[in-house]
C-alpha positions in Angstrom: -0.1 0.3 0.1 1.3 3.6 -0.9 2.2 6.2 1.6 -1.0 8.8 2.3 -0.2 12.4 0.8 0.8 15.1 3.0 -2.4 16.8 2.7 -4.6 13.8 3.0 -6.7 13.8 6.0 -5.5 11.9 8.9 -6.9 8.6 9.7 -9.0 7.8 12.8 -9.7 4.5 13.7 -11.3 5.5 17.3 -15.1 4.5 17.9 -17.2 7.8 18.5 -20.0 8.3 20.8 -22.7 10.9 21.8 -21.5 14.1 23.0 -20.9 14.4 26.9 -20.6 17.5 28.6 -20.4 19.3 25.2 -17.6 17.2 24.1 -17.4 13.9 22.0 -16.8 10.5 23.3 -14.0 8.5 22.0 -12.5 5.2 22.9 -9.6 3.0 21.3 -11.5 -0.1 23.0 -13.8 -2.6 21.5 -14.6 -6.4 21.8 -14.1 -9.3 19.4 -16.8 -12.0 19.9 -16.2 -15.1 17.6 -18.5 -18.3 17.0 -17.2 -21.7 16.1 -19.8 -24.6 15.2 -18.8 -28.4 15.8 -20.3 -31.6 15.0 -19.7 -33.6 18.1 -20.7 -37.0 16.8 -17.4 -39.1 17.4 -16.7 -41.2 20.1 -17.2 -39.0 22.8 -20.6 -37.5 22.0 -21.9 -34.2 22.3 -22.6 -34.5 26.2 -19.4 -35.6 27.2 -17.4 -33.0 24.4 -19.4 -30.3 25.9 -18.3 -31.3 29.5 -14.6 -31.6 28.4 -14.6 -28.4 26.3 -16.1 -26.1 29.3 -13.5 -27.7 31.8 -10.5 -26.6 29.3 -11.9 -23.5 28.5 -12.1 -22.9 32.3 -8.7 -23.8 33.1 -7.2 -21.4 30.6 -9.8 -18.7 32.0 -11.3 -18.2 28.7 -14.6 -15.9 28.5 -16.9 -18.1 26.9 -20.5 -19.8 26.2 -21.2 -22.9 24.8 -24.4 -23.9 23.3 -26.5 -26.9 22.1 -26.9 -26.8 18.4 -30.5 -26.8 18.5 -30.5 -28.1 14.7 -27.8 -30.7 14.9 -28.4 -33.4 17.9 -24.6 -33.8 17.8 -23.6 -30.2 17.3 -22.3 -27.6 19.9 -21.4 -24.0 19.2 -18.5 -21.9 21.2 -18.8 -18.0 21.6 -15.9 -16.9 22.9 -14.9 -12.6 23.3 -11.7 -10.5 24.1 -10.8 -7.0 23.6 -7.8 -9.0 22.4 -7.9 -10.8 19.5 -5.1 -12.5 19.9 -6.9 -14.4 22.8 -8.6 -16.8 20.3 -5.2 -18.0 19.2 -3.3 -18.2 22.6 -6.6 -19.2 25.0 -8.8 -20.8 22.4 -7.0 -22.3 19.8 -5.1 -24.4 22.2 -8.1 -26.1 23.8 -8.6 -28.1 20.9 -5.1 -29.6 20.8 -5.9 -31.3 24.1 -6.5 -35.0 24.1 -10.1 -34.9 25.4 -11.1 -32.5 23.2 -10.1 -34.2 19.6 -12.6 -35.3 17.4 -15.0 -32.4 17.1 -15.4 -31.6 13.5 -15.3 -27.7 12.5 -18.5 -26.6 10.5 -16.7 -23.9 8.7 -19.9 -22.2 7.0 -21.2 -21.5 10.7 -17.6 -19.4 11.8 -18.1 -16.0 12.6 -16.2 -13.4 14.0 -16.8 -9.7 14.7 -16.3 -6.6 16.4 -18.3 -4.4 18.7 -18.5 -0.6 16.7 -20.3 2.7 17.5 -22.8 4.3 15.4 -22.1 7.7 17.1 -25.0 8.2 19.1 -24.3 5.9 22.1 -24.8 8.0 25.5 -22.2 5.5 27.0 -19.5 4.4 24.6 -17.4 2.0 26.7 -20.8 0.3 28.2 -22.1 0.3 24.4 -18.6 -1.3 23.2 -17.7 -3.7 26.0 -20.3 -4.2 28.9 -23.5 -4.6 27.2 -22.4 -7.6 24.7 -20.9 -9.3 27.6 -23.8 -8.9 30.0 -26.5 -10.0 27.2 -24.5 -13.3 26.3 -23.9 -14.1 30.3 -27.6 -13.2 31.5 -28.9 -16.5 33.0 -32.3 -15.5 32.1 -31.8 -15.4 28.4 -30.8 -18.9 27.3 -31.7 -19.1 23.7 -29.3 -17.5 20.9 -29.7 -17.0 17.0 -26.6 -16.0 15.4 -26.0 -15.3 11.8 -24.1 -13.0 9.3 -25.4 -10.5 6.4 -24.3 -8.2 3.7 -25.7 -5.2 2.5 -25.4 -4.2 -1.4 -23.6 -1.7 -2.4 -26.3 0.6 -3.5 -26.9 1.5 0.3 -23.4 2.7 0.5 -24.3 5.5 -2.4 -27.5 6.9 -0.8 -27.2 10.5 0.8 -26.4 10.4 4.5 -29.9 11.6 5.5 -31.7 8.6 3.6 -29.5 6.2 5.3 -30.0 7.6 8.5 -33.7 7.2 8.0 -33.5 3.4 7.1 -31.4 2.9 9.7 -33.5 4.4 12.4 -36.1 2.2 11.0 -34.7 -1.0 11.6 -33.2 0.0 14.9 -36.6 1.2 16.1 -38.0 -2.1 15.8 -35.0 -3.8 17.7 -35.3 -1.7 20.5 -38.7 -2.1 20.8 -38.3 -5.8 21.3 -35.5 -5.0 23.8 -37.7 -2.8 25.9 -40.4 -5.7 25.8 -37.8 -8.4 27.0 -38.4 -10.2 23.9 -34.9 -10.0 21.9 -31.7 -8.6 22.9 -29.4 -7.9 20.0 -25.7 -7.9 19.4 -24.1 -6.1 16.4 -20.9 -6.7 15.1 -18.9 -5.3 12.2 -17.1 -8.1 10.1 -15.5 -6.1 7.4 -12.2 -8.1 6.2 -12.7 -10.7 8.5 -15.5 -13.0 7.2 -14.5 -15.6 4.7 -17.5 -14.6 2.6 -17.3 -11.0 2.5 -20.1 -10.6 4.9 -20.2 -7.1 6.6 -22.2 -7.6 10.1 -22.4 -10.6 12.5 -26.1 -10.2 14.6 -26.5 -12.0 17.6 -30.4 -12.2 19.3 -30.4 -13.3 22.7 -33.4 -13.8 24.8 -35.7 -15.7 27.2 -38.0 -17.6 24.6 -37.0 -18.4 20.9 -39.9 -17.7 19.3 -39.6 -13.9 20.0 -36.0 -13.9 18.1 -37.8 -15.8 15.3 -40.6 -13.0 15.3 -38.1 -10.0 15.2 -36.2 -11.6 12.3 -39.5 -11.8 10.5 -40.5 -8.0 11.4 -37.4 -6.6 9.9 -38.3 -8.2 6.6 -40.3 -5.3 5.9 -38.1 -2.7 6.9 -36.7 -0.8 3.8 -32.8 -1.9 4.7 -33.9 -5.7 4.8 -36.2 -5.8 1.7 -34.1 -3.5 -0.7 -30.5 -3.4 0.5 -29.4 -6.8 2.0 -28.5 -9.2 -0.3 -27.3 -12.1 1.8 -28.3 -13.4 5.4 -27.4 -16.1 7.1 -26.2 -19.3 7.3 -28.5 -19.0 11.0 -26.9 -20.7 14.1 -29.9 -21.4 16.8 -28.4 -22.4 20.3 -29.5 -23.2 23.7 -27.0 -22.5 26.6 -25.0 -25.4 28.1 -22.4 -23.5 30.1 -21.0 -20.0 30.4 -18.1 -18.4 31.9 -17.3 -14.7 32.2 -13.6 -15.2 32.1 -10.9 -13.1 33.9 
């Protein structure tokens, strides 16, 4: 890549939130979250594999959630997260070299990796980027989860900012209504350049019951963003929590 010209504007990769005491909030921190999905239909079986995997993750103090794959009787989902993406390599990856973990078969098509991001309007930026996603996946009252990637078409990026804002507000309004009613709580991650299939976002829907998570996806279909500009959604992973660990 070439060097930037001296008259080019500086590149700012910080997250930005709403103004507080007349000053915008900025943060260099963000949370990376990764979902790995496995077939555990080998000699151990899903139940024993989940038990061994949970113990190994706990020994390494990895922040993680294990899901039973609702659509695969022998399937497991592993959601892990960290501010340091190197932890996926140094803490999570070595787990699968341990003898009692071997035999799990990765389902590559369901691998998802993304990072929290801001829209510029968050009243508490660090809570949005770091605490809210953790609290959502660790909430014991919300055992159900649906995770999926999506990609918008290029036409969306060519819209004027005012029109894009109106489209996003329509979409976000539905999500907020479901959250306020304790029906579905969303986690939104950006995955530009991180996704094998060139998706742009990873969405997590977390809740007390499964039906509302399906219902909010259905409700979003009528928004202009989904009906006109989203060109790819899924595959979908549907999970029910087996084990959680807040990590350290």
